[in-house]
N, C-alpha and C positions, 0 to 999 in steps of 0.2 A: 506494501500500500503506499501512496505518496503521503509524505510528511503532514499535509494538512487534510489528510482523508480520515474521518472516523466512522463509527457505527452508532445509529441510535435505533433503540428499540422502543416502540410506542404501543401502548394500547387504548388511544383515544378511540372513542367511537366515531367520532367527525373530525375530520383532518383535509380543509380546504388546499393546503399545498401540498399534500400527497396527491389529492384528486386532479391538480394542476398538473402535477408531474406526468401522470398517468396519461392525461389528455394529451400531452405534447410527446412522449415516448414513443417511437416506432413500435407496434402490436400491443399497445395500452388498449386493455379491455375493460368494460362496465365491472367485472366481478372483481376486480382489482381496487374499485373505488370504495369511499367510506361509505358512499351511500348503499353499496350494495352490503356491504359489513353491518348497516342498521337495518336491511332486510332481513338478514341470517341472524342477528341478534335476536329478533321474534321467536326464532325457532331453538335458541338456546346457544348458538353459536358466537363466540367473542373473537376480535381482531387481535392481532399481535402483525405489527410492520416493523419489517427490518429496513432501515433505511441507510445508504451509503452515501455520506456527505462528503464532498470536494469543494472547495472554496464557498463553502457556505450555502451550497443549493445540493439538492438530492441529484445523485448520479446514477445511481442502482437502489435496487429493493426489491420487495416483495409482501403481499400480505396473505398473512396466513390465518386461517379460521378454526379455532379450536373449540370443540365440543367436551363437556364432561358427563359421562354415562357412571350413573351411580354403582352398576354392579361390575363395570369394566374397565374403568380408568378416564382416559382421555383419548380423544382422537382429533386429529388436524388434518388441514389438507390445505394443499396452494394450486390454483387455477391459473393458467397462463401467466405464468412467473418464472423466473425472474425477468424485472423488467430494467433496462439499461439504456442510457444515452449513448 
């Protein structure tokens, strides 16, 4: 990694900066947006976003949706990711 690069892990439900990144990146898809996370939240899924920050802006990342099942533990999935500029 470059010296000015770092990783941010976010579980915020709403994330307009992330959504703008998804909209501009080649291959960006609505299932990677925070709005999709809000839809999935109603079904028990929670978002975790991994964001690679370079020079103060998102350069790459992925949204992971996680669901806790009482008898089985947690399940997670990532669709149409990772995204990178």
